[in-house]
N, C-alpha and C positions, 0 to 999 in steps of 0.2 A: 685802073687805079681808082680807089674809093677815097674821097676826101672827107675828113672828119674835123670838125671845129669844136674846141672846148672853150666855153666862154666864162666859166667860173673856176675858182681854184679847186683842182682835183688832184688827188694823190698820184704822183708820177708812177709809183710802183703799181698802183691799180690799173694804169693804162698800158702795162707791158703786153697784155694780150693783143692789143692793136699794134704796138711797135714791133712785135715779133712776126707780123705778117707783112710781106713786101707789098701786098695789094692795097695797104691802107697808108694814107698820108695824113698824119695827125698834126694839126696846128692849134696851139694854145693862144687865145686872144682874150684876155680878161679885161674887165672894165670898159667894154664897148658901150657906146651910147645906143639908145634905141635906133636912131637913124643909121648909125654905122653898121649895126647888126642887119638891118633891113637891106642895106646896100651890099653887104658881104655874103649873106646867106644863100644867094642864088648860085654860088659856085661850089656848094657842099652837098654831100650825100647823107651825112649824119651830123647831128648836133648833140653835144653832151653838156648838160647844165646841172647845177645844184639848185639853190633857192634864190640866188641873186638875180639871175637873168630872167626877164619876163618875156616868155615866148607868146607874143600876142597874135591876134588874127592877122595883123598887118605884116608881121614877120613871116608867118606861115604862107600868106598869099604871095610873098616875094620869093619863096623858096621853090625854085623851078625844078631842082634836082633832088630835093630832100626826100629821103625814104624813111628815116628813123629819127625820132627825138628821144633821147635817153635822160632820165632824171637819176642822178647818182644819189639816191635816197628813196624815201617812201612816198612822201607827199608830192602831188603834181598840181598844186593850186596855182603855180606860176606858168602853167602851160594851158593854152586854149585847146582843150581836148576836142571839142566839136569842130573847130576849124581844121585841126589835124585830120580828124576822121573824114571830113568832107573832101579833103584833098588826097586821101588815101595814104597818109603818113602814119606809120606805126609809132605809138608812144609806149615806151617801156620804163620800168623803174626797178628798184632792187628791194623788194619787200622783206627779205630775210637778213639783209646785211647788218642790221643793228640789233638783232635778237640778243646776242651774248652781251653786248654793251649795255642794253637796257636792263637785262636780267641782273647783271652784276651791280649796276647802279641801284637797283631796287634793294638788293641785299646790303649794299653799303649804307643806304639810307635807313634800312631797318636796324642795322647794328649801331649806327650813329644815334638813332632814336632811343634804342634800348640803353645805351651807355652814356648818353649826353655828351658825346665827343665834341661837337662844335662849340657847345656852351663852355665846356671845361677848357678847351683850347683858348677861347676868347678871354676867359677869366685869367688864365695863367699868363698869356701874353700881355695882359693889362697890368701885370705885377702882383696879382693876388695868388695865394696858396690856400684854396678853399675846398678841400676834398669832401667835406661833409655835405655840401650842397649838390653834389653830382653823383649820388648813389644811384646806380641803375638797376636793371633787371636782366636776367639771363634769357636767351632764346631756348635753352635746353628744356624739353618737355612742355613748352608752351604750345598753345593751339593757334595755328595760322589759318586765317580764312583767305583763300585766293578767289577773288571775284573776276571771273573771265579766264577760261582755261585754253586759250589759244597758244600760239608759239611761245610768247614771252611768259605768260602765266604758267604754262607747263614747265618751262625751264626754271622758273623761280621755285615751283613746288619741288622739283628734283633736288635743287641745291638746299632748300630749307630742310629736307629730310636728312641732309648731312649734319645738321645741328640737332637732330633727333627731335624735331618739332612734329606735332600731330597736325596733319594737313586736311582741312576741309575745302573742297573745291566746288565752286558754283559756276555753271555755264548752261545756258538753255539747251545746248547740244551735247553736253557731257553725259555719256551713258554709264551705267553701272559697270559694264565690262571694261570700258576704257579707264575708269577710276580705279578699278581693281588692278589693272596692269600697271598703273602709275604708282600704286601703293598708297592711295589717298582715299578719303571718304567723300562720296558725292553728297552734297548738302544743299539745302535751300538758303536763300538770303537770310530768312529769319533764324535758321539754325546757326548760321555764321554769326549773326548778331548776338545770339544767346550764349555761344560757347567760345568765340574767338578772343584771344588776348591781343593778337595783331591782325589787322585786315589790310590787304594790299589789293588794289584794283588794276585790272589789265584788260578791260573791255574797250572796244572802240567807242567813240562819242557819236551816238545816234539819238533819234527822238526818244527811243526807249530808255537809253542810259543817261541822258542828261538829267542831272539832279538825282541820280539813282540813290546816292548816299545823302539824304536830306535830313532836316531836323527830326522828322518823325522816325526815320531809321536810326539815327544816332541815339535817340531816346531809348531804343530797344536794345542797344548794345550793352555789353558788360561794363560796369564802372571800372575805369582804369584802362580801357582799351587804347591801343595805339594804331593810327592809320597811316598808310603810305600810298601816295599817288604818283607814279612815274609813267602813267598812260596818256591821258588827255585831260586838259583843264575842262571843268564843267561837269565831270562825272560826280565829283563831290561838291555839294553846295558850300561855297567858300565861307559865307557869313555864318551858316549853320555850324560849320566846323569851328570857327573862331569862338562862337558862343559856347559850344560844348566844351572846348578846351578851357575857356575862361571860367566856366562853372565848375570845373574839376571833374566832370563826368568822363571826359576823354583826357587821358594822361598826356598825350602829345601826338604830334603828326609830323610827317616828313613829306614835303610837297616839291615836286620838280616841274610841274606843269600847271598852268593857270588859265582862268577864263579869259583874261586879257594879258597879253605879254608885251612889254613888261607888266607885272601885276599892279593892279590899281587898289586892291584891298590891303591897306596898311595893317589891318588887324592880323594878316598872315605874316607879313614881313617884319613886323616889330614885336612879335610875340615870343617870349623866351622859351616857350614850350613847343614851338613850331619850327622845324628845320626847313629851310628853303634853299633850293639851288636853281640856277637860271636855265632850265630845260637842257640838262646835260646828259640825258639818257643815252643818246647816240654819239656823244662827243668823246670818242677814243680814236687813237691813230689806227687801230686795227679795223674798227667799224668803217672809217672813212676809206681805208684801202679796200675793204670787202665790197662796199657798194660800187666803187669805181671799177674794181675787178669784175663784178657781176655784170654791169652794163657793157663793159668793154668786150667780155667774152660773148655776150649775147649779140652785140653788133656784128662780131665776126661770124657767128652762126647764121644770122639773118642774111648777110650778104653772100656767104659761101654755100650754105645748105638750104636756106629758106626756113629753118626751124625757128619758131617763136615761142618763148616760154612765159615771159612776164609782161606781155602786152596788156595795156589797161583800156584800150579802145576796141572798136569793132573788128572782128576778124574778117577776112575776105571770103565772100561767098559768090557763086556765079550769078550773073545778072538774071539768068533764066529762073533759077531757083528762088532768088530773092523776090522776083516779081510775082511768082506763084504764091509764096507764103506771106507776102507783105501784109495782107488784110489781117493775118492772125498774129503778127508780131506784138502789137500793142494789146490786142485782145487777150492773148495768152498770159501776158504779164498782169493785166488787170484781174483776170480770173484767179491767178495765184495770190495776188495781193488781197483780194476779197476773202478767199478761203483762209488765208493765214490770220487775218484779223478777227474772223469770227470763231476760228478754232482755238486761238489763244494758248497754244502749246507748241513748243519746238518739235518739229516732226522728227521721228526716228526712222521712218520709212517713207519713201515717195514712189508712187506708181503713176505712170502716164500711159494712157491708152489713146491711140489715134485710130479713127475710123474713116474710111473713104479712100478713093483712089489717089486724091491729092497727096495724102500723107504716106504713100509708098515712095514719094520723093525723099530727099534728105531733110529730116526733121531735127537735125542736131541743134540748129540755131534756136528753134522753138523750145526744145527741151532745156537748153541752157537758159533761155529767157525766163521760163517758169521757175526753174530751180533758183536762179538769181533772185527773183522776187520773193521766194519763200525764205531764203537765207538772210536777205537784206533786212528783213523785219527785226531780227535779233542781232545780226552782225553788222559789220562795217558797210556803209553805203557805197564804199569804193569797190565792193564786189561787182564784177562785170561778167559778161558772157564768155570772156577769155579765161579768166582765173577761177570761175565758179566751180569747175570740177576739181581743181586742186583744193579749194576750200571744203568742198563736200568730202573729199577723201581725208583731209586733215581732221575732220570732226567725226570720222568713222560712221558716216551716214550711208544708208543703202538706197538705191533707186533702181527702178526697172521701167523699161519701155516696151510696149507691145503695139503692133500695127495690124490692122485688119481692113481688108478692102470692103467689107460689109458697110452698109450705110447707117444703120441703127437709127432710122427715122429722119436723118439729114444726109445731104450729099456728102458733107464732111463734118466731123465732130471730134472734139477733144475732151477727154475726161481725165481729171486730175484727182488723185486720192492721196491724202497724207494721214499718217497714223502715229500715235504715241501710246505705247502699251496696248491696252485693249480698246482704246478710243480711236475713232477715225472720222474723217470728214471728206466729202466728195463734192465736186463741182464740174459742170459741163458747159461747153460753149460751142457756138457755130457762127459762121458768117453767112448772112443772107444778102446776095447781090441786090442792090437798090435799097436795102434797109440797114445794112451795116452789121457790126458785131453784136451778138446777143449771148447773154448768160441764160441757159435754158434749163438748168437743173442745179439744185443745191441740196445736198444730203437726202436725196430721194424725192424732193418736192419739185414738181414741174412748174416752170414759169417762163416768161418771155421778157427779159430785162435788158435794156440798153445801159451799159456802164456809164456812170457819170461821176464827177469828182467827189461829191459828198453824199453818202448814203447812210440810212439807218436800217440796221438788220434787226428784226424783232421776231422772237419766238413766243407764241401764245396759244391759247385754246380758241378754237373757232366758235366764238359766241357772238351774238348780235351786239352791236354798239362798240366793238373794240376799235374799229377804224376811226369812228367819230371821237371816242375818248382820247385816243392818241393825237388826233388832229387838233383837238381843243387845247391840249397841253402844249403842243408845239406852237400854236397860235399865241398862247399866253406868253411864250418866250420869244415872240416875234420871229419865229422860224417859218419860212414859207416852203410849202411842199410843191415840188415840181411834178412828180409823177409817183404812181403807186403800183407795186407788183405784189400779188399774193399767190400763195401756193398752199394746198391742203391735201391730205390723203383721204380724209373722210369727213362728212358733215359732222360738226360738233367735236372733232378730234383735234390732234395737234396740227398747227399751221405756222406758216411764216409770212411775214409782211416786210417788204423792202420799199422804203420811201427815198426818193431823191430830194435833197433839200438844197437851199441856196447858200448856206453857210454852215460852219462847224457848230455843233450842238454843245452848249455848256454842260458841265458835269451835273450842275444843279437840276437842269431839265431832264437829264437822263435818269437821275435818281427819282425824280417825281413820277416819270413814266413807269419806272419799275414798281412803284407802289400800287399800280392798277391791278385789280383782281384778275386772275386768269392770265396774267402776263408773266412769262418766265424770264425773259432776258431781252435787253436792248443794247446794241453795240453801234457806236458811231464809226463809220468806215471812210477812209480817205483813199481814193484811187489816183494813180498817175494818169492824167488826161492831157495829151498834147495840146498845145495852145490852139492849133487850128481846129480842134474838136470841142473847145470850150464854147 
C-alpha cells in the first residue's frame, strides 16, 4: 500500500486516478502547520501540493519514505528542489494542464479590450446609458502579433484564425516550416511592431525577455495598437505601457499578470483604458481538474511501472556512469552557454560529437545538459535535463549525436556545433586531470581556456597593440582582467581574444571598445560557475 497525502485543496475529481487503484491510500489534510507537516510526512510515499504548502528542506529531511512530490500546477517555487534531488525524491508538475484555460483567457481579454466590455459594464451598473463612449473595433481581418509560439501562443494563434485575423508569430525557435503548417507568418519583433493591431505575449520570463516590450519598443508600434499579457509579469515594462496608453499611442491594454502581485503600479489598475484581472489565466474548474488528474496519473505510473514524464529534477543515473562523466557535467553546460551567447541566434540544428573511449559510455546526461543550456538562453529557465527533449521536439528542432573512439588530440573531447540557416558556430572542450576543464577550440581557433563566470569574447584583426588598447579601456571602466586567452589562424589575420574579468561590463564600455579600429565584435558572456569553483 502506497500512502499519499494531499495538503492543499485539490479537485476530488482529479484525484480519481489514485482512488481507482487499491494500492493507493489517499489522505487529504489541508491547513497543516509547518511543524505538523514535518511530523506527519515520515509516514507517506507521495505528497501532492498546490501553491500554499511550503515543502522546505526541513520537511524533505523528515520524509523517510517519500518518493514523489507532485505540484498540481506549473510553478514549483514552493518546493525545495535541491533538497528533494539530494534525497532522491522525484518532483513532478503538470506543465500542460492550464494551456486551454490560459489560451481562452487571452482571447477573452482581447475581445474585452476590443469592445470595451468591462468599462461598459461598469458604466451601465452605475446607472448610466452611455453607448457613444464605448465604440470598439473588430478582430476581423486585424493583424495579431503573437510573441512566443510555445504551447499557449500556438493555441491562441489557432483560435485567432477563427476570427479571420492575420497572424504574425515571433519565437526564436519558430521555423518557416512550422509557421507554414500553422498557417501563420514568421515575423521579427520589429515586423510585429510595424504591422500588428493587437500584440499578445506568451514567452517565459527570462533575462532575455524581461522588459522585452519596453518604451523603445512601444514607440515603434503602430499608433492605436492594443496589447495583452496573460503570460508573466515583467515581460512588458509596466510604467512604459502606462505612459504609452496615457499619451494615446497605445489604444489600450489587457493585463492578467504583474511584476508584483498584487500590483503596485496604480497607473495600471486605475487606468480606464487598461483592463486588469488578478492572475486568472489558469483559474477554471477544468484546468484545476486537469492538473490534479495529470499528477495523480503520473504518481500511479511512477509507483506501478517506474515511468516518469514530467519530473523537473535530476533523473537517476548509475553511480558508476555518474562518477566517470562527473568532470564533464558542468564543463559541457558552460561550453554550450558560451557558444550560445557568442552565436546570438536560436539554433535550428544541433550536432554533438564525442571523441574518446570514455564517451562510449552512456552520454545521454551530457547531451541533455548541453541542449538544456542552449535552449534555456531563449526559453524558460525551468527547462531541465528531464524535460529538455520534450521541449526540443515541441519546437521542431533537430539534433544528432556521434561517438568515436579516436582521441582527436585529447584522451576525451566533446565538440558542439549549432547552426541557423547557413551560419554555424562550433566549440570544443576537454578535461585535463590535475588542471580541470578546458575550452580548447572556438569556431576553428585553438586556445586553452579555463571557464570563469565573467568573460569578454572579442573578434578582431591580429594587429599590434590590440590587447593593450582593450586593456586600457577596461581599466578606464574599473574592470580588472583576470586572465587572457588568444587564438589566431595566421599572423595579421582574423583572431579572437577571450578575457576573464571580475565583474559584468557596462554597455557603455562595450560600445567604447567596439569603436577601436580593426575590432569586429565584443560580447560580454556570463557562465554558470558552481560556488565551490568561484
